[in-house]
C-alpha positions as CSV (number, residue, x, y, z in Angstrom):
1,M,1.7,11.0,-4.3
2,K,0.0,12.1,-1.2
3,R,-2.9,13.4,-2.6
4,L,-3.4,10.5,-5.0
5,I,-4.0,8.8,-1.7
6,L,-6.1,11.0,-0.4
7,I,-8.5,11.2,-3.3
8,I,-8.6,7.3,-3.5
9,V,-9.2,6.8,0.1
10,L,-12.3,8.8,0.0
11,L,-13.5,6.0,-1.7
12,E,-13.9,4.3,1.7
13,T,-15.8,7.2,3.5
14,I,-19.3,5.0,3.3
15,G,-21.5,5.4,6.5
16,C,-22.7,2.0,8.0
17,N,-24.1,1.1,11.4
18,N,-22.5,-2.2,12.8
19,H,-19.0,-3.4,13.2
20,K,-17.5,-7.0,12.4
21,N,-13.5,-6.5,13.3
22,N,-10.6,-9.2,12.7
23,Q,-12.9,-12.3,11.8
24,S,-11.3,-15.4,11.1
25,H,-13.1,-17.4,8.4
26,D,-14.8,-20.7,8.6
27,S,-16.9,-21.9,5.6
28,G,-16.8,-24.0,2.4
29,N,-15.0,-21.6,0.6
30,P,-11.7,-23.1,-1.0
31,L,-9.9,-20.0,-0.8
32,E,-10.5,-19.7,3.0
33,Q,-7.2,-20.3,3.6
34,T,-5.5,-17.5,2.0
35,Y,-7.3,-14.3,3.8
36,S,-8.7,-13.2,6.7
37,I,-11.7,-10.7,7.4
38,I,-10.0,-6.9,9.0
39,R,-13.1,-5.5,9.2
40,E,-17.0,-5.6,7.9
41,D,-19.2,-3.2,8.2
42,V,-23.2,-3.3,7.2
43,D,-26.1,-1.3,6.9
44,I,-29.0,-3.1,6.9
45,S,-31.7,-0.6,6.1
46,L,-29.7,-0.1,2.4
47,R,-29.0,-3.4,2.4
48,K,-25.1,-3.1,1.9
49,A,-22.0,-4.0,3.4
50,N,-18.0,-3.4,3.1
51,L,-15.5,-5.7,3.7
52,K,-11.7,-5.2,4.3
53,I,-10.3,-8.3,3.7
54,R,-6.4,-9.7,4.6
55,L,-4.5,-11.5,1.6
56,Q,-1.5,-13.9,2.3
57,R,-0.3,-13.2,-1.2
58,P,-0.9,-11.2,-4.1
59,M,-4.0,-12.6,-6.2
60,S,-4.9,-13.3,-10.1
61,K,-8.0,-11.4,-11.3
62,K,-9.6,-14.8,-11.8
63,E,-8.9,-15.6,-8.1
64,L,-10.1,-12.5,-7.4
65,R,-13.2,-12.7,-9.2
66,T,-14.0,-16.1,-7.2
67,L,-13.2,-15.0,-3.6
68,A,-15.2,-11.7,-4.3
69,F,-18.1,-14.3,-5.4
70,N,-18.1,-16.9,-3.0
71,L,-17.8,-13.5,-0.2
72,K,-21.1,-12.2,-2.6
73,D,-22.7,-15.4,-2.1
74,E,-22.2,-15.7,1.7
75,R,-24.2,-12.2,2.1
76,A,-26.9,-12.8,-0.4
77,N,-29.3,-10.1,1.7
78,Y,-26.9,-7.4,0.6
79,E,-27.9,-5.6,-3.0
80,K,-24.7,-3.8,-3.1
81,L,-20.9,-5.4,-1.6
82,W,-18.0,-3.5,-1.7
83,I,-14.7,-5.3,-0.9
84,F,-11.3,-3.7,-0.4
85,Y,-8.1,-6.2,-0.2
86,Y,-5.2,-5.7,1.4
87,L,-1.6,-7.6,1.2
88,P,0.4,-8.4,4.7
89,E,1.5,-5.5,6.5
90,Q,-0.5,-3.1,4.3
91,E,-2.3,0.1,6.0
92,T,-5.7,-0.2,5.9
93,E,-6.7,4.1,5.9
94,H,-4.9,5.1,2.6
95,G,-6.3,3.1,-0.6
96,A,-6.5,-0.9,-1.5
97,W,-4.4,-3.2,-3.5
98,A,-7.2,-4.3,-5.1
99,I,-11.3,-4.1,-4.9
100,S,-14.2,-5.5,-6.3
101,H,-17.9,-4.2,-5.7
102,F,-20.8,-5.2,-6.3
103,K,-22.5,-2.2,-7.1
104,P,-24.7,-4.3,-7.8
105,E,-22.5,-5.7,-10.8
106,L,-19.1,-6.7,-10.0
107,E,-16.5,-3.9,-10.9
108,L,-12.8,-6.0,-10.1
109,E,-9.6,-3.9,-9.7
110,I,-6.1,-3.8,-8.8
111,M,-4.2,-1.3,-8.2
112,G,-1.0,-2.9,-6.2
113,A,1.5,-4.8,-7.7
114,S,1.6,-8.3,-8.6
115,G,4.2,-10.6,-7.4
116,E,6.3,-11.1,-10.5
117,A,6.1,-7.0,-10.3
118,Y,7.2,-7.2,-6.5
119,K,10.1,-9.9,-7.5
120,K,11.0,-7.7,-10.6
121,M,11.6,-4.4,-8.1
122,N,13.7,-6.4,-5.6
123,D,16.0,-7.5,-8.1
124,E,16.7,-4.1,-9.7
125,K,20.0,-2.0,-8.6
126,V,20.7,1.4,-7.8
127,S,24.3,2.8,-8.1
128,G,26.5,4.7,-5.9
129,E,27.5,4.2,-2.2
130,I,24.1,3.1,-0.6
131,I,24.0,5.0,3.2
132,A,20.8,3.7,4.1
133,S,17.4,1.9,2.6
134,W,13.6,1.7,3.6
135,Y,10.4,-0.4,2.2
136,D,7.7,1.8,1.6
137,N,4.7,-0.9,1.7
138,D,2.6,1.2,0.3
139,A,-1.2,-0.6,-0.9
140,M,-1.1,0.8,-4.5
141,L,2.4,2.0,-4.8
142,P,5.1,0.1,-3.4
143,N,8.8,1.2,-3.7
144,K,12.2,0.8,-2.1
145,K,14.2,3.9,-1.0
146,F,17.8,4.2,-0.9
147,L,20.0,7.2,0.4
148,V,22.6,7.6,-2.4
149,K,25.9,9.7,-2.3
150,E,27.1,9.4,-5.7
151,E,29.8,12.0,-7.5
152,E,30.2,13.9,-3.9
153,K,26.0,14.2,-4.3
154,L,23.5,12.9,-2.3
155,F,20.3,11.1,-3.8
156,M,17.3,9.4,-2.8
157,K,16.6,6.8,-5.2
158,S,13.2,5.2,-5.1
159,I,12.3,2.3,-6.9
160,Y,8.3,1.7,-7.9
161,A,7.1,-1.6,-8.5
162,D,4.6,-1.9,-11.9
163,N,1.4,-1.8,-10.8
164,G,-2.3,-1.5,-11.6
165,L,-2.8,2.1,-10.7
166,L,-0.2,3.9,-13.1
167,G,1.6,1.2,-14.8
168,K,4.9,0.8,-15.3
169,G,7.3,1.4,-12.7
170,G,10.7,2.7,-12.4
171,Q,13.5,4.5,-10.7
172,L,12.5,8.1,-9.5
173,I,15.9,10.1,-8.5
174,E,15.7,13.2,-6.3
175,E,18.9,15.1,-5.6
176,I,18.4,16.1,-1.2
177,F,20.6,18.7,0.8
178,E,21.2,17.7,4.1
179,K,19.6,19.6,7.0
180,K,20.8,18.7,10.8
181,Q,18.1,18.8,13.4
182,S,18.5,18.3,16.9
183,N,17.0,14.7,17.0
184,A,17.0,14.1,13.2
185,T,18.1,14.3,10.0
186,R,16.3,16.5,7.5
187,Y,16.6,16.3,3.6
188,D,15.1,19.2,1.1
189,Y,14.3,18.1,-2.3
190,E,12.9,20.2,-5.2
191,N,9.0,19.8,-5.3
192,N,5.9,22.2,-5.1
193,H,4.3,21.0,-1.8
194,G,6.7,21.7,0.4
195,E,7.4,18.1,0.9
196,Y,10.8,16.9,2.5
197,Y,12.3,13.8,3.7
198,L,13.4,13.5,7.7
199,I,15.4,10.4,9.3
200,E,14.2,10.1,12.6
201,E,15.6,9.2,15.9
202,N,14.4,5.4,15.7
203,G,16.2,5.3,12.1
204,N,12.5,5.6,10.1
205,L,12.5,7.6,6.9
206,S,9.5,10.0,7.2
207,L,7.7,12.2,4.8
208,Y,7.0,16.0,5.8
209,D,4.8,18.9,4.5
210,S,3.6,22.0,6.0
211,S,0.7,20.4,7.8
212,G,3.4,17.9,9.1
213,K,3.8,14.1,9.0
214,F,1.9,12.0,6.3
215,K,4.3,9.0,5.8
216,E,6.4,6.6,7.4
217,M,8.8,4.1,6.5
218,I,10.8,1.5,8.4
219,R,14.5,1.1,7.7
220,L,15.7,-2.1,7.1
221,S,19.3,-3.8,5.9
222,I,19.7,-5.0,2.5
223,A,19.3,-8.1,3.4
224,E,15.6,-7.5,5.0
225,M,15.1,-5.7,1.6
226,E,15.3,-8.9,-0.4
227,E,13.7,-10.7,2.0
228,K,10.2,-8.5,1.0
229,K,8.7,-10.7,-1.9
230,Y,5.4,-12.2,-2.2
Protein backbone atom coordinates (compact mmCIF):
# COMPACT_ATOMS: atom_id res chain seq x y z
CA MET A 1 0.00 0.00 0.00
CA LYS A 2 2.83 2.38 0.91
CA ARG A 3 4.39 1.86 -2.48
CA LEU A 4 1.14 2.72 -4.26
CA ILE A 5 0.90 5.96 -2.31
CA LEU A 6 4.53 6.80 -3.04
CA ILE A 7 3.87 6.44 -6.77
CA ILE A 8 0.86 8.74 -6.69
CA VAL A 9 2.56 11.39 -4.58
CA LEU A 10 5.05 11.88 -7.43
CA LEU A 11 2.21 13.44 -9.43
CA GLU A 12 2.30 16.36 -7.02
CA THR A 13 6.04 17.04 -7.47
CA ILE A 14 5.98 20.08 -9.78
CA GLY A 15 8.41 22.97 -9.53
CA CYS A 16 6.70 26.28 -8.75
CA ASN A 17 7.93 29.75 -7.85
CA ASN A 18 5.34 31.51 -5.68
CA HIS A 19 3.45 30.23 -2.61
CA LYS A 20 0.12 31.23 -1.06
CA ASN A 21 -0.92 29.24 2.00
CA ASN A 22 -4.24 28.63 3.84
CA GLN A 23 -6.28 31.24 2.02
CA SER A 24 -9.90 31.91 2.81
CA HIS A 25 -12.12 32.22 -0.24
CA ASP A 26 -14.40 35.18 -0.84
CA SER A 27 -16.15 35.40 -4.23
CA GLY A 28 -19.43 34.75 -5.96
CA ASN A 29 -18.67 31.03 -6.18
CA PRO A 30 -21.84 29.17 -5.04
CA LEU A 31 -19.68 26.39 -3.54
CA GLU A 32 -17.40 28.76 -1.61
CA GLN A 33 -18.74 27.64 1.78
CA THR A 34 -17.77 24.02 1.12
CA TYR A 35 -14.01 24.42 0.74
CA SER A 36 -10.89 26.40 1.62
CA ILE A 37 -7.56 26.80 -0.15
CA ILE A 38 -4.74 25.04 1.70
CA ARG A 39 -1.99 26.13 -0.67
CA GLU A 40 -1.59 27.74 -4.06
CA ASP A 41 1.62 27.55 -6.10
CA VAL A 42 1.96 29.51 -9.32
CA ASP A 43 4.53 29.66 -12.09
CA ILE A 44 3.84 32.77 -14.13
CA SER A 45 6.47 32.01 -16.76
CA LEU A 46 4.83 28.65 -17.56
CA ARG A 47 1.27 29.93 -17.06
CA LYS A 48 0.69 27.11 -14.60
CA ALA A 49 -0.78 26.86 -11.10
CA ASN A 50 -1.27 24.12 -8.49
CA LEU A 51 -4.03 24.23 -5.88
CA LYS A 52 -4.57 22.13 -2.76
CA ILE A 53 -8.19 22.35 -1.61
CA ARG A 54 -9.72 21.28 1.72
CA LEU A 55 -13.31 20.11 1.26
CA GLN A 56 -15.78 20.02 4.14
CA ARG A 57 -17.34 16.80 2.82
CA PRO A 58 -17.12 14.37 -0.11
CA MET A 59 -18.56 15.85 -3.30
CA SER A 60 -20.13 14.24 -6.33
CA LYS A 61 -18.34 14.40 -9.68
CA LYS A 62 -20.91 16.96 -10.82
CA GLU A 63 -20.14 19.21 -7.84
CA LEU A 64 -16.40 18.81 -8.34
CA ARG A 65 -16.71 19.66 -12.00
CA THR A 66 -18.61 22.85 -11.15
CA LEU A 67 -16.06 23.80 -8.50
CA ALA A 68 -13.16 23.04 -10.83
CA PHE A 69 -14.48 25.35 -13.55
CA ASN A 70 -15.18 28.08 -10.99
CA LEU A 71 -11.60 27.87 -9.75
CA LYS A 72 -10.31 27.83 -13.32
CA ASP A 73 -12.39 30.88 -14.27
CA GLU A 74 -10.83 32.78 -11.37
CA ARG A 75 -7.39 31.90 -12.79
CA ALA A 76 -8.02 32.52 -16.46
CA ASN A 77 -4.44 33.69 -17.02
CA TYR A 78 -3.14 30.17 -16.37
CA GLU A 79 -3.29 27.67 -19.21
CA LYS A 80 -2.70 24.71 -16.88
CA LEU A 81 -4.30 24.31 -13.46
CA TRP A 82 -3.78 21.20 -11.34
CA ILE A 83 -6.19 20.89 -8.40
CA PHE A 84 -5.84 18.36 -5.55
CA TYR A 85 -8.74 17.85 -3.10
CA TYR A 86 -8.61 16.58 0.50
CA LEU A 87 -11.29 15.80 3.06
CA PRO A 88 -11.10 17.07 6.68
CA GLU A 89 -7.92 16.10 8.58
CA GLN A 90 -6.38 14.24 5.63
CA GLU A 91 -2.65 14.69 5.11
CA THR A 92 -1.73 16.54 1.93
CA GLU A 93 1.60 14.88 1.16
CA HIS A 94 0.54 11.31 0.30
CA GLY A 95 -1.97 11.46 -2.53
CA ALA A 96 -5.29 13.27 -2.82
CA TRP A 97 -8.95 12.29 -2.35
CA ALA A 98 -9.71 13.65 -5.81
CA ILE A 99 -8.09 15.64 -8.62
CA SER A 100 -9.31 17.95 -11.37
CA HIS A 101 -6.48 18.88 -13.71
CA PHE A 102 -6.76 21.28 -16.63
CA LYS A 103 -3.98 20.14 -19.03
CA PRO A 104 -5.52 22.33 -20.48
CA GLU A 105 -8.60 20.09 -20.97
CA LEU A 106 -10.24 18.95 -17.74
CA GLU A 107 -9.33 15.52 -16.33
CA LEU A 108 -11.38 14.74 -13.21
CA GLU A 109 -11.07 11.69 -10.97
CA ILE A 110 -12.20 10.74 -7.46
CA MET A 111 -9.71 8.26 -5.99
CA GLY A 112 -11.08 8.18 -2.42
CA ALA A 113 -14.37 7.11 -0.86
CA SER A 114 -17.81 8.68 -1.24
CA GLY A 115 -19.97 9.69 1.70
CA GLU A 116 -22.05 6.55 1.18
CA ALA A 117 -18.90 4.41 1.19
CA TYR A 118 -17.78 5.92 4.51
CA LYS A 119 -21.15 5.08 6.04
CA LYS A 120 -20.99 1.52 4.73
CA MET A 121 -17.49 1.13 6.18
CA ASN A 122 -18.60 2.42 9.58
CA ASP A 123 -21.60 0.10 9.64
CA GLU A 124 -19.54 -3.04 8.95
CA LYS A 125 -18.60 -5.16 11.97
CA VAL A 126 -15.77 -7.57 12.74
CA SER A 127 -15.97 -10.84 14.67
CA GLY A 128 -13.98 -11.66 17.77
CA GLU A 129 -12.98 -9.80 20.93
CA ILE A 130 -11.92 -6.25 20.01
CA ILE A 131 -8.86 -5.21 22.05
CA ALA A 132 -8.23 -1.85 20.38
CA SER A 133 -9.23 0.07 17.26
CA TRP A 134 -7.79 2.81 15.06
CA TYR A 135 -8.90 4.95 12.13
CA ASP A 136 -6.67 5.41 9.07
CA ASN A 137 -7.79 8.66 7.43
CA ASP A 138 -5.97 7.90 4.19
CA ALA A 139 -7.12 10.16 1.35
CA MET A 140 -7.48 7.31 -1.13
CA LEU A 141 -7.78 4.15 0.97
CA PRO A 142 -9.58 5.02 4.24
CA ASN A 143 -9.97 2.12 6.62
CA LYS A 144 -10.64 1.08 10.21
CA LYS A 145 -8.25 -1.30 11.97
CA PHE A 146 -9.15 -3.62 14.84
CA LEU A 147 -6.81 -5.62 17.04
CA VAL A 148 -8.87 -8.76 17.65
CA LYS A 149 -8.49 -11.92 19.68
CA GLU A 150 -10.32 -14.89 18.17
CA GLU A 151 -9.89 -18.61 18.83
CA GLU A 152 -6.83 -17.90 21.01
CA LYS A 153 -5.09 -16.11 18.14
CA LEU A 154 -4.44 -12.42 17.44
CA PHE A 155 -5.54 -10.73 14.22
CA MET A 156 -5.40 -7.26 12.71
CA LYS A 157 -8.70 -6.82 10.88
CA SER A 158 -8.96 -3.88 8.50
CA ILE A 159 -12.23 -2.67 6.95
CA TYR A 160 -11.61 -0.69 3.76
CA ALA A 161 -14.19 1.64 2.24
CA ASP A 162 -15.18 1.29 -1.40
CA ASN A 163 -13.08 3.82 -3.32
CA GLY A 164 -12.41 5.17 -6.77
CA LEU A 165 -8.80 3.99 -6.84
CA LEU A 166 -9.25 0.23 -6.38
CA GLY A 167 -13.03 -0.18 -6.47
CA LYS A 168 -14.70 -2.40 -3.93
CA GLY A 169 -13.42 -2.34 -0.36
CA GLY A 170 -13.96 -5.07 2.25
CA GLN A 171 -12.09 -6.78 5.07
CA LEU A 172 -8.42 -7.67 5.21
CA ILE A 173 -7.56 -10.17 7.96
CA GLU A 174 -3.93 -10.68 9.02
CA GLU A 175 -2.77 -13.05 11.74
CA ILE A 176 -0.26 -11.20 13.90
CA PHE A 177 2.35 -12.25 16.44
CA GLU A 178 3.10 -10.15 19.50
CA LYS A 179 6.59 -9.06 20.53
CA LYS A 180 6.99 -6.95 23.65
CA GLN A 181 9.47 -4.08 23.47
CA SER A 182 10.63 -1.58 26.10
CA ASN A 183 8.08 1.19 25.43
CA ALA A 184 5.87 -0.37 22.77
CA THR A 185 4.29 -3.59 21.52
CA ARG A 186 5.24 -4.94 18.10
CA TYR A 187 3.04 -7.18 15.95
CA ASP A 188 4.63 -9.06 13.06
CA TYR A 189 2.58 -10.38 10.14
CA GLU A 190 3.38 -12.25 6.95
CA ASN A 191 4.50 -9.95 4.13
CA ASN A 192 7.35 -9.57 1.64
CA HIS A 193 8.50 -6.09 2.66
CA GLY A 194 9.62 -6.46 6.27
CA GLU A 195 6.63 -4.49 7.48
CA TYR A 196 5.16 -4.73 10.98
CA TYR A 197 2.72 -2.96 13.29
CA LEU A 198 3.80 -1.15 16.43
CA ILE A 199 1.55 0.20 19.17
CA GLU A 200 3.36 3.28 20.38
CA GLU A 201 3.61 4.36 23.99
CA ASN A 202 0.82 6.90 23.33
CA GLY A 203 -1.53 4.17 22.05
CA ASN A 204 -1.29 5.07 18.38
CA LEU A 205 -0.79 2.32 15.79
CA SER A 206 2.16 2.73 13.42
CA LEU A 207 3.42 0.83 10.42
CA TYR A 208 7.16 0.25 10.04
CA ASP A 209 9.51 -1.38 7.59
CA SER A 210 13.30 -1.59 7.33
CA SER A 211 13.44 2.14 6.54
CA GLY A 212 11.46 3.16 9.61
CA LYS A 213 7.95 4.42 10.31
CA PHE A 214 5.80 5.35 7.31
CA LYS A 215 2.29 5.65 8.80
CA GLU A 216 0.70 6.43 12.15
CA MET A 217 -2.98 6.07 13.11
CA ILE A 218 -4.67 7.55 16.17
CA ARG A 219 -6.30 5.13 18.58
CA LEU A 220 -10.06 5.53 18.84
CA SER A 221 -12.82 4.10 20.93
CA ILE A 222 -15.66 2.26 19.18
CA ALA A 223 -17.94 5.24 19.84
CA GLU A 224 -15.41 7.61 18.23
CA MET A 225 -15.07 5.25 15.27
CA GLU A 226 -18.77 5.46 14.59
CA GLU A 227 -18.55 9.26 14.49
CA LYS A 228 -16.16 9.22 11.54
CA LYS A 229 -18.84 9.92 8.96
CA TYR A 230 -19.35 12.57 6.30
